C-alpha angles and dihedrals in degrees: 000000000000105000092172091076096040131098112215132189128190122196115212085027097162095056126098093272094042095053093048090046091055091046095052095041092052091045100044110011110027106193129208089249132003117193120196108205117190141131101235114088093188093055090048090051091051092045091050089063090061097035108030120203095206133099114006094343113131091211121110129177123219122188108216148118126235086229087067105080095185093053090052090053090055094044094049094055108122093004119133103181127035125191108197108207101142113117147130098246111165106111098212092044092051091048091053096040104036097157091055093049091052093047093054105031101038109019089037090054091051090050091051091051094048094047093046093051095046096043096050100249112170103208135015124185120186125206112233136174143229087249088073089071112091089339123210095171127070089236091057091046092052091049090049088053090048091052090052091049094051095046092050091040084085089066092047090053091066111186097340094109098233117136130205127200140157136228113210122191143147138255117334121222111242098002118145110282092019117149091238097075088047091053092047090052094045094051088069087070093044096244131093121196118220126185097213129347091222094059117122133187140183107250131201136154121251089244091056090049093052094046090050092052092049088051091050093052089060093046102040120112098170136290100030126132106208118207122187123217102249134174124249128231134196115234092228091054089051090054090050090049090056094045124342092192098060123106115245126223119193112216104172132251114304123234110284095018127122129212090229133012129226126209096184121025125211093253090054093051092082089065098038127109118200123214131177096273106013147019129235121208107203123202120262092220121032111172092166117101122266100013108157128210090241138012093235131043095214140040098024128119132184117252116245122257111277095022114156126185104206133162090235096051098039118134092217121065130179117235122219090256091052091049090051091052091050090050094045091243118143112252108267094038139273125318127206 
């Protein structure tokens, strides 16, 4: 894929994912134009210091909200690829502010699809989450709705040639709202709070997430939900990786949380293709033209009936040492 002739826009561009996306794109795949679309002028000001938009830089900054349909239409003019990362994603905040979560995560997704179709965008990939599978939280439910919208956005596009897909993965190390900053703060008082010692999560770095999305953009043909193969970690091991000497207090699972997360449910397995390093969930119905059965012609195999890709039944688990390396913590823990 020739990124040097391509104009790219990322919604939620000042978030953890967005900043890493800009960093890796500029380092490895410099595009013709790279638009950072977000609603926070302060974060854009701070990001501009690191990634200037002056001189020959391809970077441009657009203030805007995905809730604002007209602003998206203006921002998408001349754009060929859109990465949709904007979302309200904190589970407790979404539970307490459900109208706001729906406005951003569902109505915002619809606005992105409409603007992309009408402005001639070629590809749109939306960032999803394991919480969209069998959701019990409002956040997960809104992301499930967003996935459905983006998959069927291919049908709404008609013969315009635009394609929509999703990338679904688990918890990201160091992202805003991650448990890690909370643990690092709590260790100063000698006590770490854990919801349940049995809790497991899929765990990847933000860099791995960005690289996966860039890979998916090149592979996507419309309607796929891409799922990377990621290791699992136990929440108690994560606490030990931060500081093995801290006391632990168990506080119970919060509203909207699960004990374990699932990236591919059993009912999705019938439509899932497994590759060496990722899975692809293909749509059951694909009335748009040219939709293939798989995204690759070689190396893929259908998942067996009843397959489930869960954080508790994963074949790959992170050790405490591996967690420490991912967190940038010296093996053996932190020292004061």
